PASEBA-1860 file (N, C-alpha, C; in nm, 3 decimals):
! residues 222
1> XXXXXXXX> 0.084/-0.119/0.000/0.000/0.000/0.000/0.088/0.125/0.000 ~ 0.049/0.227/-0.078/0.125/0.350/-0.088/0.043/0.468/-0.037 ~ 0.113/0.562/0.025/0.052/0.686/0.070/0.128/0.803/0.009 ~ 0.058/0.907/-0.036/0.128/1.022/-0.093/0.196/1.106/0.016 ~ 0.310/1.161/-0.019/0.382/1.254/0.069/0.367/1.393/0.009 ~ 0.323/1.488/0.090/0.300/1.624/0.043/0.397/1.719/0.113 ~ 0.426/1.830/0.046/0.511/1.931/0.108/0.425/2.024/0.193 ~ 0.487/2.127/0.248/0.416/2.216/0.338/0.315/2.305/0.267
9> XXXXXXXX> 0.313/2.301/0.135/0.213/2.374/0.057/0.099/2.285/0.012 ~ 0.106/2.158/0.048/0.000/2.065/0.012/0.016/2.000/-0.124 ~ 0.131/2.019/-0.191/0.154/1.960/-0.322/0.216/1.822/-0.307 ~ 0.162/1.727/-0.381/0.215/1.590/-0.374/0.352/1.586/-0.439 ~ 0.447/1.529/-0.365/0.584/1.521/-0.416/0.624/1.379/-0.454 ~ 0.580/1.283/-0.378/0.615/1.143/-0.406/0.523/1.053/-0.325 ~ 0.551/0.924/-0.329/0.474/0.827/-0.251/0.568/0.738/-0.171 ~ 0.519/0.691/-0.058/0.595/0.597/0.023/0.510/0.471/0.043
17> XXXXXXXX> 0.578/0.360/0.056/0.510/0.234/0.080/0.490/0.215/0.230 ~ 0.368/0.183/0.270/0.336/0.166/0.411/0.273/0.028/0.432 ~ 0.264/-0.010/0.557/0.209/-0.139/0.594/0.057/-0.135/0.579 ~ 0.004/-0.219/0.490/-0.140/-0.224/0.469/-0.217/-0.277/0.588 ~ -0.150/-0.353/0.677/-0.217/-0.403/0.797/-0.239/-0.294/0.900 ~ -0.176/-0.179/0.881/-0.193/-0.067/0.974/-0.277/0.043/0.911 ~ -0.253/0.073/0.783/-0.320/0.186/0.719/-0.422/0.144/0.614 ~ -0.439/0.014/0.590/-0.527/-0.026/0.481/-0.627/-0.134/0.514
25> XXXXXXXX> -0.662/-0.151/0.643/-0.758/-0.255/0.678/-0.900/-0.198/0.670 ~ -0.998/-0.287/0.674/-1.137/-0.245/0.682/-1.165/-0.202/0.825 ~ -1.199/-0.076/0.849/-1.218/-0.029/0.987/-1.329/-0.105/1.059 ~ -1.300/-0.145/1.180/-1.398/-0.212/1.264/-1.463/-0.105/1.352 ~ -1.579/-0.057/1.311/-1.645/0.054/1.381/-1.689/0.013/1.521 ~ -1.730/-0.111/1.538/-1.776/-0.155/1.670/-1.662/-0.154/1.771 ~ -1.546/-0.202/1.730/-1.431/-0.203/1.820/-1.384/-0.061/1.847 ~ -1.387/0.026/1.746/-1.350/0.165/1.767/-1.441/0.231/1.871
33> XXXXXXXX> -1.570/0.200/1.863/-1.665/0.258/1.958/-1.636/0.207/2.099 ~ -1.612/0.078/2.114/-1.584/0.023/2.246/-1.456/0.083/2.305 ~ -1.354/0.098/2.222/-1.228/0.155/2.271/-1.247/0.302/2.308 ~ -1.325/0.374/2.231/-1.350/0.516/2.259/-1.422/0.531/2.393 ~ -1.529/0.454/2.411/-1.606/0.461/2.535/-1.520/0.421/2.655 ~ -1.438/0.316/2.639/-1.353/0.271/2.749/-1.250/0.376/2.787 ~ -1.189/0.439/2.689/-1.088/0.541/2.719/-1.150/0.661/2.788 ~ -1.266/0.705/2.743/-1.332/0.818/2.808/-1.376/0.782/2.949
41> XXXXXXXX> -1.423/0.660/2.967/-1.465/0.616/3.101/-1.346/0.606/3.196 ~ -1.232/0.558/3.146/-1.114/0.544/3.231/-1.056/0.679/3.271 ~ -1.090/0.783/3.198/-1.041/0.917/3.231/-1.124/0.984/3.340 ~ -1.237/0.927/3.376/-1.323/0.986/3.477/-1.265/0.962/3.616 ~ -1.271/1.065/3.700/-1.216/1.054/3.836/-1.308/0.973/3.927 ~ -1.438/0.983/3.906/-1.532/0.909/3.990/-1.539/0.960/4.132 ~ -1.513/1.090/4.154/-1.512/1.145/4.290/-1.643/1.216/4.324 ~ -1.744/1.208/4.238/-1.871/1.274/4.265/-1.936/1.210/4.387
49> XXXXXXXX> -1.996/1.291/4.474/-2.054/1.239/4.597/-2.165/1.330/4.645 ~ -2.271/1.272/4.698/-2.378/1.346/4.764/-2.403/1.282/4.900 ~ -2.469/1.355/4.988/-2.498/1.304/5.122/-2.639/1.247/5.128 ~ -2.649/1.133/5.188/-2.780/1.073/5.209/-2.843/1.132/5.335 ~ -2.965/1.093/5.366/-3.034/1.149/5.482/-2.967/1.109/5.613 ~ -2.888/1.005/5.608/-2.815/0.966/5.729/-2.685/1.043/5.747 ~ -2.644/1.122/5.648/-2.517/1.193/5.654/-2.532/1.344/5.671 ~ -2.652/1.398/5.639/-2.672/1.541/5.656/-2.698/1.574/5.802
57> XXXXXXXX> -2.676/1.701/5.835/-2.694/1.743/5.973/-2.841/1.781/5.996 ~ -2.895/1.741/6.110/-3.033/1.774/6.143/-3.094/1.672/6.237 ~ -3.210/1.707/6.289/-3.279/1.619/6.383/-3.342/1.501/6.311 ~ -3.357/1.394/6.383/-3.426/1.276/6.329/-3.570/1.268/6.377 ~ -3.612/1.368/6.453/-3.747/1.366/6.508/-3.850/1.397/6.399 ~ -3.963/1.331/6.404/-4.071/1.357/6.310/-4.128/1.496/6.338 ~ -4.147/1.580/6.235/-4.185/1.719/6.254/-4.327/1.734/6.309 ~ -4.420/1.655/6.267/-4.559/1.662/6.317/-4.619/1.523/6.311
65> XXXXXXXX> -4.729/1.511/6.376/-4.792/1.379/6.378/-4.844/1.342/6.240 ~ -4.871/1.214/6.222/-4.906/1.161/6.091/-5.038/1.217/6.041 ~ -5.140/1.228/6.127/-5.274/1.269/6.082/-5.326/1.386/6.165 ~ -5.429/1.449/6.112/-5.499/1.550/6.188/-5.470/1.693/6.148 ~ -5.371/1.721/6.062/-5.339/1.858/6.025/-5.390/1.895/5.885 ~ -5.436/1.796/5.812/-5.491/1.825/5.680/-5.386/1.860/5.575 ~ -5.260/1.831/5.602/-5.153/1.858/5.506/-5.075/1.730/5.480 ~ -4.977/1.744/5.395/-4.897/1.626/5.361/-4.822/1.574/5.483
73> XXXXXXXX> -4.795/1.447/5.481/-4.718/1.386/5.589/-4.572/1.427/5.577 ~ -4.513/1.465/5.686/-4.374/1.510/5.685/-4.293/1.425/5.781 ~ -4.174/1.393/5.737/-4.083/1.318/5.824/-3.990/1.412/5.896 ~ -3.862/1.374/5.905/-3.763/1.455/5.974/-3.705/1.559/5.879 ~ -3.626/1.649/5.937/-3.560/1.750/5.855/-3.464/1.690/5.754 ~ -3.416/1.571/5.783/-3.319/1.506/5.694/-3.385/1.439/5.573 ~ -3.516/1.440/5.567/-3.586/1.372/5.459/-3.546/1.429/5.323 ~ -3.543/1.344/5.222/-3.502/1.386/5.088/-3.601/1.479/5.022
81> XXXXXXXX> -3.725/1.486/5.074/-3.824/1.573/5.012/-3.819/1.715/5.067 ~ -3.730/1.741/5.163/-3.720/1.873/5.226/-3.591/1.942/5.184 ~ -3.598/2.076/5.179/-3.480/2.154/5.147/-3.376/2.135/5.256 ~ -3.254/2.107/5.216/-3.148/2.082/5.312/-3.140/1.938/5.357 ~ -3.232/1.856/5.307/-3.229/1.715/5.344/-3.130/1.637/5.259 ~ -3.127/1.508/5.283/-3.036/1.423/5.207/-3.084/1.402/5.064 ~ -2.996/1.349/4.983/-3.026/1.320/4.843/-3.059/1.172/4.829 ~ -3.173/1.144/4.771/-3.214/1.004/4.751/-3.146/0.947/4.628
89> XXXXXXXX> -3.080/0.836/4.644/-3.014/0.764/4.534/-2.914/0.853/4.460 ~ -2.843/0.938/4.532/-2.744/1.024/4.472/-2.616/0.949/4.438 ~ -2.528/1.010/4.358/-2.403/0.943/4.319/-2.306/0.932/4.437 ~ -2.229/0.828/4.435/-2.126/0.803/4.535/-1.994/0.775/4.464 ~ -1.882/0.801/4.530/-1.752/0.774/4.464/-1.742/0.629/4.419 ~ -1.702/0.612/4.295/-1.685/0.477/4.241/-1.593/0.483/4.120 ~ -1.549/0.370/4.077/-1.462/0.361/3.960/-1.547/0.339/3.835 ~ -1.516/0.416/3.731/-1.584/0.400/3.603/-1.499/0.321/3.502
97> XXXXXXXX> -1.391/0.262/3.550/-1.296/0.197/3.460/-1.361/0.082/3.384 ~ -1.324/0.071/3.257/-1.368/-0.038/3.172/-1.244/-0.107/3.116 ~ -1.242/-0.236/3.126/-1.128/-0.312/3.073/-1.153/-0.346/2.927 ~ -1.046/-0.346/2.851/-1.054/-0.377/2.708/-0.933/-0.461/2.672 ~ -0.952/-0.572/2.603/-0.837/-0.655/2.565/-0.736/-0.578/2.482 ~ -0.611/-0.611/2.499/-0.504/-0.541/2.428/-0.521/-0.552/2.277 ~ -0.563/-0.666/2.228/-0.579/-0.684/2.084/-0.689/-0.594/2.028 ~ -0.793/-0.571/2.109/-0.900/-0.482/2.065/-0.852/-0.337/2.061
105> XXXXXXXX> -0.772/-0.297/2.159/-0.718/-0.160/2.157/-0.630/-0.138/2.035 ~ -0.548/-0.235/2.004/-0.459/-0.222/1.889/-0.540/-0.221/1.759 ~ -0.642/-0.304/1.751/-0.728/-0.306/1.632/-0.801/-0.173/1.616 ~ -0.842/-0.113/1.727/-0.911/0.015/1.720/-0.821/0.124/1.664 ~ -0.694/0.126/1.705/-0.600/0.226/1.654/-0.576/0.204/1.506 ~ -0.555/0.079/1.465/-0.533/0.052/1.323/-0.658/0.087/1.240 ~ -0.776/0.063/1.297/-0.899/0.096/1.227/-0.914/0.247/1.210 ~ -0.879/0.322/1.314/-0.889/0.468/1.305/-0.791/0.523/1.202
113> XXXXXXXX> -0.668/0.471/1.202/-0.569/0.515/1.103/-0.613/0.480/0.962 ~ -0.665/0.361/0.944/-0.711/0.319/0.811/-0.830/0.402/0.765 ~ -0.918/0.439/0.859/-1.032/0.521/0.823/-0.988/0.659/0.774 ~ -0.890/0.719/0.841/-0.838/0.849/0.797/-0.768/0.836/0.661 ~ -0.692/0.726/0.643/-0.622/0.708/0.517/-0.719/0.689/0.401 ~ -0.826/0.615/0.423/-0.924/0.592/0.316/-1.005/0.717/0.286 ~ -1.030/0.799/0.388/-1.112/0.917/0.369/-1.036/1.041/0.330 ~ -0.905/1.031/0.314/-0.826/1.147/0.276/-0.791/1.239/0.390
121> XXXXXXXX> -0.815/1.196/0.513/-0.784/1.280/0.627/-0.644/1.261/0.681 ~ -0.567/1.169/0.623/-0.430/1.144/0.668/-0.332/1.211/0.573 ~ -0.249/1.299/0.627/-0.151/1.372/0.547/-0.011/1.336/0.598 ~ 0.075/1.293/0.507/0.213/1.258/0.541/0.305/1.366/0.486 ~ 0.389/1.420/0.573/0.482/1.527/0.533/0.624/1.486/0.574 ~ 0.725/1.529/0.500/0.863/1.500/0.543/0.893/1.565/0.677 ~ 0.853/1.690/0.694/0.869/1.764/0.821/0.764/1.874/0.821 ~ 0.715/1.905/0.940/0.608/2.004/0.948/0.661/2.145/0.932
129> XXXXXXXX> 0.780/2.171/0.984/0.840/2.305/0.975/0.983/2.293/0.925 ~ 1.036/2.405/0.878/1.174/2.406/0.829/1.272/2.387/0.944 ~ 1.244/2.448/1.058/1.329/2.435/1.175/1.268/2.330/1.267 ~ 1.309/2.205/1.247/1.251/2.096/1.324/1.296/2.097/1.469 ~ 1.410/2.160/1.499/1.460/2.161/1.636/1.383/2.257/1.726 ~ 1.341/2.370/1.672/1.271/2.471/1.752/1.159/2.533/1.671 ~ 1.052/2.458/1.643/0.942/2.514/1.564/0.868/2.622/1.642 ~ 0.820/2.721/1.569/0.743/2.829/1.628/0.595/2.810/1.597
137> XXXXXXXX> 0.513/2.870/1.682/0.369/2.857/1.664/0.326/2.909/1.527 ~ 0.382/3.021/1.485/0.345/3.078/1.356/0.384/2.984/1.242 ~ 0.499/2.919/1.252/0.541/2.827/1.147/0.448/2.706/1.140 ~ 0.409/2.653/1.255/0.317/2.538/1.256/0.181/2.580/1.199 ~ 0.133/2.698/1.238/0.005/2.745/1.186/0.010/2.766/1.036 ~ 0.119/2.824/0.985/0.133/2.846/0.841/0.139/2.712/0.766 ~ 0.209/2.615/0.825/0.217/2.484/0.760/0.081/2.416/0.753 ~ 0.003/2.424/0.860/-0.130/2.363/0.860/-0.222/2.435/0.761
145> XXXXXXXX> -0.210/2.567/0.753/-0.290/2.640/0.655/-0.251/2.602/0.513 ~ -0.121/2.583/0.489/-0.077/2.542/0.357/-0.125/2.403/0.319 ~ -0.142/2.317/0.419/-0.192/2.182/0.394/-0.343/2.178/0.380 ~ -0.410/2.290/0.402/-0.555/2.294/0.390/-0.627/2.242/0.512 ~ -0.560/2.242/0.628/-0.621/2.194/0.752/-0.697/2.310/0.815 ~ -0.829/2.298/0.819/-0.913/2.404/0.872/-0.993/2.361/0.994 ~ -0.999/2.232/1.020/-1.077/2.184/1.134/-0.983/2.118/1.234 ~ -1.039/2.044/1.328/-0.959/1.985/1.434/-0.851/1.894/1.375
153> XXXXXXXX> -0.727/1.914/1.421/-0.614/1.842/1.363/-0.531/1.776/1.472 ~ -0.473/1.662/1.437/-0.381/1.589/1.524/-0.248/1.580/1.452 ~ -0.144/1.636/1.512/-0.010/1.635/1.455/0.071/1.527/1.526 ~ 0.125/1.432/1.450/0.196/1.317/1.508/0.341/1.323/1.466 ~ 0.429/1.319/1.564/0.573/1.317/1.540/0.628/1.178/1.570 ~ 0.747/1.151/1.521/0.805/1.019/1.543/0.839/0.992/1.688 ~ 0.898/1.090/1.755/0.934/1.076/1.896/0.881/1.192/1.976 ~ 0.914/1.193/2.103/0.869/1.301/2.191/0.935/1.431/2.149
161> XXXXXXXX> 0.853/1.531/2.118/0.902/1.661/2.070/0.839/1.772/2.153 ~ 0.901/1.810/2.264/0.841/1.915/2.350/0.824/2.048/2.278 ~ 0.920/2.082/2.189/0.909/2.209/2.117/0.787/2.212/2.027 ~ 0.761/2.102/1.958/0.643/2.095/1.871/0.515/2.099/1.954 ~ 0.515/2.032/2.067/0.396/2.034/2.154/0.367/2.174/2.204 ~ 0.471/2.249/2.241/0.451/2.387/2.285/0.402/2.476/2.172 ~ 0.455/2.455/2.053/0.414/2.537/1.939/0.271/2.508/1.898 ~ 0.228/2.383/1.910/0.094/2.345/1.863/-0.014/2.375/1.966
169> XXXXXXXX> 0.020/2.379/2.093/-0.084/2.396/2.195/-0.141/2.538/2.196 ~ -0.073/2.633/2.131/-0.124/2.769/2.122/-0.218/2.788/2.005 ~ -0.241/2.683/1.927/-0.330/2.691/1.811/-0.460/2.619/1.846 ~ -0.571/2.684/1.823/-0.700/2.627/1.856/-0.724/2.499/1.776 ~ -0.777/2.397/1.844/-0.818/2.272/1.781/-0.700/2.196/1.718 ~ -0.581/2.215/1.770/-0.463/2.142/1.722/-0.396/2.075/1.841 ~ -0.364/1.949/1.826/-0.298/1.873/1.933/-0.181/1.798/1.872 ~ -0.067/1.801/1.940/0.053/1.732/1.893/0.087/1.619/1.987
177> XXXXXXXX> 0.116/1.501/1.929/0.148/1.382/2.008/0.261/1.305/1.940 ~ 0.344/1.237/2.019/0.437/1.141/1.958/0.361/1.016/1.916 ~ 0.419/0.942/1.824/0.350/0.824/1.771/0.319/0.721/1.879 ~ 0.404/0.711/1.980/0.383/0.611/2.085/0.262/0.643/2.172 ~ 0.213/0.767/2.168/0.100/0.806/2.251/-0.030/0.818/2.171 ~ -0.031/0.765/2.051/-0.155/0.768/1.973/-0.264/0.692/2.047 ~ -0.384/0.746/2.043/-0.496/0.682/2.111/-0.622/0.702/2.028 ~ -0.723/0.622/2.059/-0.844/0.621/1.978/-0.921/0.752/1.990
185> XXXXXXXX> -0.928/0.810/2.108/-1.007/0.932/2.128/-0.952/1.045/2.041 ~ -0.821/1.068/2.046/-0.764/1.176/1.966/-0.776/1.149/1.817 ~ -0.763/1.023/1.777/-0.775/0.990/1.635/-0.918/1.008/1.585 ~ -1.014/0.966/1.663/-1.153/0.977/1.621/-1.200/1.122/1.623 ~ -1.157/1.199/1.722/-1.200/1.339/1.733/-1.139/1.428/1.625 ~ -1.025/1.388/1.570/-0.956/1.472/1.472/-1.018/1.456/1.333 ~ -1.028/1.568/1.262/-1.072/1.564/1.123/-0.954/1.543/1.028 ~ -0.836/1.585/1.071/-0.715/1.567/0.991/-0.605/1.512/1.081
193> XXXXXXXX> -0.529/1.417/1.031/-0.413/1.363/1.101/-0.291/1.391/1.015 ~ -0.201/1.473/1.067/-0.079/1.511/0.996/0.037/1.435/1.059 ~ 0.103/1.349/0.981/0.210/1.264/1.033/0.338/1.290/0.955 ~ 0.448/1.291/1.026/0.577/1.295/0.958/0.613/1.154/0.912 ~ 0.709/1.144/0.823/0.751/1.012/0.777/0.807/0.928/0.891 ~ 0.879/0.992/0.984/0.930/0.920/1.100/0.814/0.864/1.183 ~ 0.707/0.941/1.195/0.592/0.894/1.271/0.526/0.774/1.205 ~ 0.520/0.775/1.071/0.462/0.661/0.999/0.542/0.535/1.027
201> XXXXXXXX> 0.674/0.544/1.021/0.757/0.426/1.047/0.747/0.381/1.192 ~ 0.735/0.476/1.282/0.721/0.441/1.423/0.588/0.372/1.448 ~ 0.481/0.420/1.385/0.350/0.357/1.398/0.353/0.215/1.343 ~ 0.419/0.195/1.229/0.430/0.061/1.172/0.504/-0.033/1.266 ~ 0.608/0.017/1.332/0.684/-0.066/1.425/0.602/-0.101/1.548 ~ 0.513/-0.011/1.589/0.434/-0.034/1.711/0.313/-0.122/1.687 ~ 0.245/-0.103/1.574/0.117/-0.172/1.554/0.112/-0.256/1.426 ~ 0.222/-0.272/1.359/0.223/-0.354/1.238/0.340/-0.449/1.237
209> XXXXXXXX> 0.357/-0.520/1.126/0.471/-0.609/1.110/0.475/-0.720/1.213 ~ 0.587/-0.730/1.282/0.604/-0.836/1.381/0.515/-0.816/1.503 ~ 0.461/-0.694/1.522/0.375/-0.668/1.638/0.236/-0.727/1.620 ~ 0.199/-0.764/1.497/0.069/-0.823/1.472/0.067/-0.968/1.518 ~ -0.039/-1.005/1.584/-0.055/-1.144/1.626/-0.151/-1.213/1.531 ~ -0.124/-1.338/1.496/-0.217/-1.409/1.406/-0.350/-1.434/1.475 ~ -0.453/-1.451/1.393/-0.585/-1.477/1.447/-0.590/-1.612/1.516 ~ -0.685/-1.629/1.606/-0.700/-1.756/1.678/-0.732/-1.867/1.579
217> XXXXXX> -0.674/-1.981/1.604/-0.695/-2.095/1.518/-0.600/-2.098/1.400 ~ -0.519/-1.991/1.384/-0.426/-1.988/1.272/-0.310/-2.081/1.298 ~ -0.273/-2.159/1.201/-0.160/-2.251/1.212/-0.072/-2.233/1.090 ~ 0.056/-2.221/1.115/0.150/-2.205/1.005/0.159/-2.333/0.925 ~ 0.154/-2.320/0.795/0.162/-2.437/0.708/0.300/-2.499/0.716 ~ 0.303/-2.630/0.720/0.430/-2.703/0.728/0.481/-2.725/0.587
END
């Protein structure tokens, strides 16, 4: 499988051969959805809490007798139907974590990458800026404008690049990540994925080639 390489003006210069098992599979939408929901759930702190009627401050004495006043029956001040009372069936601290098999997480990432590649949302560039050691916010913004990126974008570098992350975080709807930190939420939320050639090779090493496991029941022919 081949992907076009474009310069910072968006003009196609050449093509590179990439791993079809990473960028050319049929996207599994169901697995992508499960991975997306699991990642968002795992990011929740789960510290929400309310007080029940046994935890709020107040008397436990019944305010008035059950009958004879011609009004609704009232319990104690702590009752959930009274202002300042406890909350009935309110949230309590708990874990929202969802487990997902490793193979499903890897399949979700490959499916998201393949979906962007098939839909034209994946752009491969030799380098995003001329000064790769110390990119400036203006240079990154000009490069994205030259590539025709107008909506939410994910910029992927081969390795950890603090300078690129600082330059990109000042641009609205742009996020920069190293290839090793690619995740389903950022890939699905992005309308454009801009990857350097180093990032493409790093992604192939992480989720393609020897990193792929054969399907269950597969047996090598003798």
